[in-house]
C-alpha positions in Angstrom: -0.9 -3.1 7.1 -2.5 -6.2 8.4 -3.6 -8.7 5.9 -7.2 -8.1 7.2 -6.7 -4.4 6.0 -4.9 -5.1 2.7 -6.4 -4.3 -0.3 -8.4 -6.8 -2.3 -6.2 -8.7 -5.1 -6.7 -11.4 -7.3 -5.2 -14.0 -4.8 -8.4 -12.8 -2.5 -10.9 -13.3 -5.5 -9.4 -16.6 -6.4 -9.9 -17.8 -3.2 -13.4 -16.6 -3.0 -14.3 -18.2 -6.3 -12.6 -21.5 -4.9 -14.5 -21.1 -1.4 -11.2 -21.1 0.4 -11.3 -17.3 1.4 -10.5 -17.0 5.2 -13.3 -15.0 7.4 -10.8 -12.4 8.0 -10.9 -11.5 4.5 -14.4 -12.2 3.6 -16.0 -9.1 4.4 -13.6 -7.0 2.5 -14.1 -9.1 -0.6 -18.1 -8.9 -0.2 -17.8 -5.4 0.0 -15.2 -5.0 -2.8 -17.9 -6.7 -5.1 -20.8 -4.9 -3.9 -19.3 -1.8 -4.9 -18.4 -3.3 -8.4 -21.5 -4.9 -9.8 -19.8 -6.0 -13.3 -17.2 -7.6 -11.6 -19.6 -9.4 -8.9 -21.4 -11.2 -11.8 -18.1 -12.6 -13.6 -17.1 -13.5 -10.0 -20.4 -15.5 -9.5 -20.4 -17.3 -12.7 -16.8 -18.5 -11.9 -18.1 -19.6 -8.6 -20.9 -21.4 -10.4 -18.4 -23.4 -12.7 -16.0 -23.9 -9.7 -18.9 -25.7 -7.8 -19.7 -27.9 -10.8 -16.3 -29.0 -11.4 -16.0 -29.8 -7.7 -18.7 -31.9 -8.0 -17.9 -33.9 -11.4 -14.4 -34.3 -9.4 -15.3 -35.1 -6.0 -14.0 -38.6 -6.5 -10.6 -37.3 -6.6 -11.0 -36.3 -3.2 -11.3 -39.8 -2.3 -7.9 -40.9 -4.2 -5.0 -41.7 -1.9 -2.1 -39.1 -2.1 0.2 -40.4 -5.1 3.5 -41.5 -4.1 5.5 -38.9 -5.4 3.7 -36.3 -3.3 4.0 -38.1 -0.3 6.3 -36.3 2.3 7.9 -39.4 3.8 8.9 -40.3 -0.3 10.0 -37.0 -1.0 12.2 -37.1 2.1 13.8 -40.8 1.2 14.5 -39.6 -2.2 16.7 -36.5 -1.1 18.3 -38.2 1.7 21.9 -37.9 1.7 22.2 -34.4 -0.5 23.6 -31.2 0.3 21.7 -29.4 3.0 21.0 -26.7 0.7 18.6 -28.8 -1.5 17.2 -30.0 2.0 16.1 -26.8 2.7 14.9 -25.9 -0.6 12.6 -29.1 -0.4 11.4 -28.3 2.8 10.1 -24.7 1.3 8.5 -26.5 -1.2 6.8 -29.0 1.1 5.8 -26.0 3.2 4.0 -23.9 0.4 2.2 -27.7 -0.4 0.9 -27.3 3.1 -0.2 -24.0 2.9 -1.7 -24.4 -0.5 -4.0 -27.3 0.5 -4.7 -25.5 3.9 -5.9 -22.3 2.3 -4.7 -21.5 -1.4 -1.8 -19.2 -2.4 -1.0 -16.9 0.9 1.1 -13.9 0.0 3.7 -12.0 2.0 2.4 -8.3 1.9 6.2 -7.0 2.2 7.1 -8.9 -0.8 4.6 -8.7 -3.3 1.9 -6.3 -4.9 -1.9 -7.1 -4.0 -2.6 -7.8 -7.4 0.7 -9.2 -8.8 -0.4 -12.0 -11.2 -0.3 -15.7 -10.3 2.1 -17.9 -11.7 -0.8 -19.7 -13.6 -1.9 -16.4 -14.8 1.8 -15.8 -16.4 1.4 -19.2 -17.7 -1.9 -18.1 -19.3 -0.5 -15.0 -21.0 2.4 -17.0 -22.4 0.0 -19.7 -23.7 -2.6 -16.8 -25.4 0.7 -15.2 -27.0 1.7 -18.4 -28.7 -2.0 -18.7 -29.8 -2.0 -15.5 -31.5 1.2 -16.3 -33.1 0.4 -19.4 -34.6 -3.2 -19.9 -35.4 -2.9 -17.3 -38.3 -0.2 -19.2 -39.9 -1.6 -20.9 -43.2 1.6 -22.7 -44.2 3.5 -23.3 -41.3 0.9 -23.2 -38.1 2.8 -26.3 -36.9 6.1 -27.9 -36.9 4.6 -31.8 -36.9 1.5 -32.5 -38.4 -1.2 -34.8 -36.9 -0.2 -37.6 -39.8 2.9 -37.9 -37.6 1.1 -38.0 -34.4 3.5 -40.8 -32.5 6.4 -39.1 -33.6 5.0 -35.6 -32.6 4.1 -36.9 -29.2 7.2 -38.9 -28.5 9.3 -35.6 -29.4 7.3 -33.5 -27.0 7.4 -35.7 -24.1 11.1 -36.3 -24.4 11.8 -32.3 -24.5 9.1 -32.1 -21.2 10.5 -35.0 -19.9 6.9 -36.6 -19.3 4.5 -38.8 -21.4 2.3 -36.5 -23.1 -0.8 -37.5 -25.1 -3.1 -35.5 -27.5 -6.8 -35.7 -26.1 -9.5 -36.6 -28.9 -11.4 -33.8 -29.3 -13.8 -35.2 -32.3 -16.9 -35.4 -30.5 -16.6 -31.8 -29.6 -16.1 -31.1 -33.6 -12.3 -30.3 -33.1 -9.4 -32.3 -35.3 -5.7 -32.7 -34.5 -3.7 -30.8 -36.7 -0.4 -31.1 -35.2 2.1 -29.4 -32.6 4.9 -27.4 -32.2 7.7 -27.1 -29.3 7.8 -23.7 -27.6 10.1 -21.6 -25.0 8.2 -20.8 -22.0 10.3 -18.8 -19.1 13.0 -21.4 -18.5 11.7 -24.3 -19.9 10.2 -25.7 -22.6 6.7 -25.9 -23.3 4.3 -28.1 -26.0 1.6 -26.5 -28.2 -1.1 -28.9 -29.6 -3.5 -27.4 -32.3 -6.8 -28.3 -33.4 -9.3 -26.9 -35.9 -12.9 -27.4 -36.8 -15.2 -27.3 -39.9 -15.4 -23.8 -39.8 -11.7 -23.3 -39.6 -11.7 -22.1 -35.9 -8.4 -23.1 -34.3 -7.8 -23.9 -30.8 -4.3 -24.8 -29.0 -3.7 -26.6 -25.9 -0.5 -25.4 -24.4 1.4 -27.5 -22.0 4.4 -27.2 -19.7 5.8 -28.5 -16.6 4.8 -26.9 -13.2 5.4 -28.6 -10.1 3.1 -26.4 -8.0 -0.1 -27.2 -6.2 -3.3 -28.6 -8.0 -5.7 -25.7 -8.9 -9.2 -25.2 -10.2 -9.9 -24.1 -13.6 -9.6 -20.6 -14.2 -11.0 -18.4 -17.1 -9.1 -15.4 -18.9 -10.2 -13.3 -21.8 -8.0 -11.1 -23.7 -8.9 -9.2 -27.0 -11.5 -11.9 -28.3 -9.0 -15.0 -27.4 -10.6 -16.7 -24.5 -8.7 -19.2 -22.3 -9.1 -21.9 -19.4 -5.9 -22.6 -17.4 -5.3 -25.0 -14.5 -2.6 -27.3 -12.9 -2.7 -30.8 -12.4 -0.1 -34.1 -11.6 3.1 -31.7 -12.2 1.6 -30.1 -15.7 0.2 -26.8 -16.5 -2.3 -26.5 -19.0 -4.0 -23.9 -21.0 -7.0 -24.1 -23.7 -7.2 -21.1 -25.9 -9.8 -20.5 -28.8 -11.9 -17.6 -30.3 -14.7 -19.2 -29.0 -17.9 -18.4 -26.3 -17.2 -19.5 -22.7 -19.5 -22.1 -22.5 -18.0 -24.1 -25.4 -14.6 -23.7 -24.5 -15.3 -24.6 -20.9 -16.7 -27.9 -22.7 -13.2 -28.2 -24.4 -11.5 -27.8 -21.4 -13.6 -30.5 -19.4 -13.1 -32.9 -22.0 -9.2 -32.3 -22.5 -9.3 -32.9 -18.5 -11.0 -36.0 -18.4 -8.8 -37.4 -21.6 -5.7 -36.5 -20.0 -6.5 -38.1 -16.6 -6.9 -41.5 -18.5 -3.4 -43.5 -19.1 -1.6 -42.5 -22.1 -1.2 -44.7 -25.1 2.2 -46.3 -25.8 4.4 -44.6 -28.4 5.3 -46.5 -31.5 8.6 -45.9 -33.5 12.3 -45.4 -32.5 13.9 -42.7 -30.6 14.8 -39.1 -31.8 
C-alpha cells in the first residue's frame, strides 16, 4: 500500500492541524473529515489554537538554533566514540531533519495507521498519575510547597535538568508541592496546584529529546490535558477544567518555563 492510499491516521490529523501535511495526503484527510463532521469540528478548533500559538511564538522561529542542537556540535561531542554510537546519532539527526521538514513520517510496514504517538503515551502516563494523586487527602504530594527550593532541587537532580515551578497565581492556582514518578524507562516530576474551589491541577515533566511539538489536547473521562515537547523536556498540564481555561494555564506554563529558572538555595541531597 502506498503512502497516498494509506488509511488516515493520527499522524495525518496532527500534521493537518499543524499545517505540515503534504499535498499527497491532503485530499484523503479532507475527505475523511467531510465524512465525519464531529471530528472535523474538533480538528478545526485545534487548527485555530495552533494558528494562535504560532502567531504568539513566532519570535522563536527567528532565534538561532541552540548550540546543543547544532549538528556540528553534536558530531564534535561524539567524536572518538564507538561506531555504533555514531550510527545511533546519525539516526537521531535523520529523524530531526525529517521532523523539521514535515512532521513525523511513519514506516507503513512497521506501524499501524493509528498507533499512539510518543507524546500521546506521555499524556496517558500523566493523566493516570493525575487521577491517582489528586484524590489524595493526606498525601497528595511528597514534598509540600513550603519546601519549594528543596523540592525543585530534588526533582532537578533526579531528572538531570534544571526545573522550576511556574507561578500560576495570576490564574488562581497555588503550588501545593510535588513528587517523583516512574515514567517508562526513566523518572518524571509532577507538580500539583489547587485553586480556591479545591480544583487540583498537575504539571507532569519528563526528559524527552525528540523534536519540539505544538500544543496538543486530549480529554479522557472528564480529565482535560494539553501536552507538548520543548527544549529536551515533555510537559503535560492536566485538570478537570474547561478546554479554554486549561489552554490559558498551558500557555502561562510555557511562558514561565521559557524564562531562566531561579537559583536554588540550600545544601545538596
